[in-house]
C-alpha positions as CSV (number, residue, x, y, z in Angstrom):
1,M,-8.8,331.3,55.8
2,S,-5.5,330.5,58.1
3,T,-3.7,326.9,58.5
4,K,-4.0,324.9,61.5
5,I,-1.9,322.0,62.9
6,V,-3.0,320.4,65.4
7,R,-1.1,317.6,67.1
8,R,-3.0,315.1,68.9
9,N,-1.2,311.8,70.2
10,W,-4.1,309.5,72.0
11,S,-2.8,307.4,74.4
12,P,-4.7,305.7,77.1
13,V,-2.8,306.3,79.6
14,T,-2.9,310.1,79.5
15,D,-6.5,310.3,78.0
16,L,-8.0,307.7,80.3
17,A,-5.8,308.5,83.5
18,P,-4.1,311.4,83.6
19,D,-3.3,311.2,87.1
20,V,-1.1,308.2,86.6
21,L,1.2,309.7,83.9
22,S,1.8,313.0,86.3
23,L,2.5,310.7,89.1
24,R,5.2,308.8,86.9
25,Q,6.4,312.0,85.5
26,A,7.0,313.2,89.2
27,M,8.7,309.9,90.1
28,D,11.2,309.7,86.8
29,R,12.2,313.3,88.3
30,L,12.9,312.4,91.5
31,V,14.9,309.0,90.3
32,A,16.8,311.4,87.8
33,D,17.7,314.1,90.1
34,S,18.8,311.9,93.1
35,V,20.3,309.0,91.4
36,V,21.4,309.4,88.0
37,R,25.3,310.2,88.1
38,W,27.9,311.1,85.6
39,P,30.8,310.5,85.7
40,A,31.8,308.3,89.1
41,G,29.3,309.6,91.0
42,A,29.4,313.4,90.4
43,P,26.0,315.1,89.3
44,A,25.7,316.6,86.1
45,R,23.8,319.8,86.6
46,A,21.7,322.2,84.3
47,S,20.1,325.4,85.3
48,G,17.3,327.4,83.5
49,P,14.3,325.8,81.3
50,L,16.8,325.0,78.5
51,A,19.1,322.0,79.8
52,P,20.7,320.5,76.2
53,A,20.9,317.0,76.0
54,V,24.6,315.4,76.7
55,D,26.1,312.3,76.0
56,A,29.5,311.4,77.6
57,W,32.3,308.3,77.5
58,E,35.7,307.5,78.0
59,E,37.5,306.4,74.4
60,G,41.3,305.3,75.6
61,D,42.8,308.4,78.0
62,T,39.9,310.9,77.1
63,V,36.6,311.6,78.2
64,I,34.4,312.8,75.4
65,V,31.6,315.1,76.0
66,E,28.9,315.9,73.0
67,L,25.7,318.3,73.7
68,A,22.8,318.3,71.2
69,M,22.3,322.0,70.0
70,P,21.0,322.0,66.8
71,G,20.6,325.6,65.3
72,V,23.8,327.2,67.5
73,A,26.4,328.9,66.2
74,P,29.8,328.0,67.4
75,D,30.3,331.5,69.1
76,A,27.7,331.0,71.0
77,F,29.1,328.5,73.3
78,D,31.6,328.9,76.1
79,V,33.0,326.6,77.3
80,T,35.7,326.5,81.0
81,I,37.2,324.7,83.2
82,E,36.7,325.7,86.8
83,R,38.9,323.9,89.1
84,D,37.3,320.3,88.8
85,T,34.2,321.3,87.2
86,L,33.6,321.5,83.2
87,V,31.2,324.5,82.6
88,V,29.2,324.8,79.1
89,S,26.9,327.8,78.7
90,G,25.8,330.1,76.1
91,E,22.5,331.3,74.6
92,V,19.8,329.9,71.9
93,P,18.5,332.8,70.2
94,A,14.6,333.4,69.8
95,Q,13.4,332.2,66.2
96,A,11.2,335.6,64.3
97,A,8.7,336.7,66.2
98,D,7.1,338.2,63.1
99,R,5.7,334.5,61.9
100,T,2.5,333.4,62.8
101,W,3.5,330.0,64.6
102,L,1.7,327.0,64.0
103,I,3.9,324.9,66.4
104,K,6.9,326.3,68.5
105,E,8.6,324.3,70.3
106,R,12.2,324.6,70.3
107,P,13.3,326.3,73.0
108,H,15.3,329.3,73.4
109,G,17.4,331.5,75.7
110,R,20.5,331.2,78.1
111,F,21.5,327.5,79.5
112,E,24.4,326.1,81.6
113,R,25.6,322.6,81.9
114,R,27.8,321.9,84.8
115,F,29.6,318.4,84.7
116,D,31.8,317.7,87.9
117,L,34.6,315.7,87.1
118,S,36.3,313.0,88.9
119,V,39.4,312.4,87.0
120,P,42.3,315.7,86.6
121,L,42.5,316.7,82.6
122,D,45.6,318.3,80.4
123,V,43.7,321.6,80.2
124,E,46.1,322.4,77.5
125,R,44.9,319.8,75.0
126,I,41.3,319.8,75.4
127,T,39.5,320.6,71.7
128,A,36.0,321.5,71.2
129,N,34.6,321.0,67.8
130,Y,30.4,321.9,66.2
131,A,29.2,320.1,63.7
132,D,25.7,318.9,62.6
133,G,24.4,320.3,66.0
134,I,26.4,318.8,68.1
135,L,29.5,320.4,70.1
136,R,32.1,317.8,70.6
137,L,34.5,318.1,73.3
138,E,37.4,315.7,73.9
139,L,39.0,316.0,77.6
140,P,42.2,314.4,77.7
141,K,43.0,312.9,81.2
142,A,46.2,314.3,82.8
143,E,49.5,312.5,82.5
144,S,49.7,311.6,86.3
145,V,45.9,309.4,86.1
146,K,46.9,307.5,83.0
147,A,47.4,303.9,83.7
148,R,51.3,302.8,83.1
149,K,52.4,299.6,82.9
150,I,55.3,298.7,85.8
151,E,58.0,296.4,84.6
152,V,58.6,293.8,87.8
153,A,62.4,293.5,88.3
154,R,64.0,289.7,88.9
155,N,66.4,290.2,91.5
């Protein structure tokens, strides 16, 4: 006898009115594709069916970008700066094909995320670290865009 796992989440929205949910999903996608931008009006773009989740923020004079990529070896990532665009790409390996899968939800294959940067970076000081399934990129801003205090002279 083979084992079966059935995942069933009952919802009045999906079970009683499936068209309402699909309309909501379409609207969510429309808003996300046309309104959500990172950073300062620049779009974050993903290509292919696999798009790792991303968090990004500023800490002082550094932009921090984290991508959630559990189970991926650090050498599977390719991180580049092309003019004013950060490109993170790579490949998530497929799980073993010789298994009898009960549930198989984790995606695999090539991925690429592109981020149009609104600020020049100090490319020589960029760091990338991978720990606990998170790729963390620290992107220091170029000296030319850092805030400076200007002393006012007294005449």
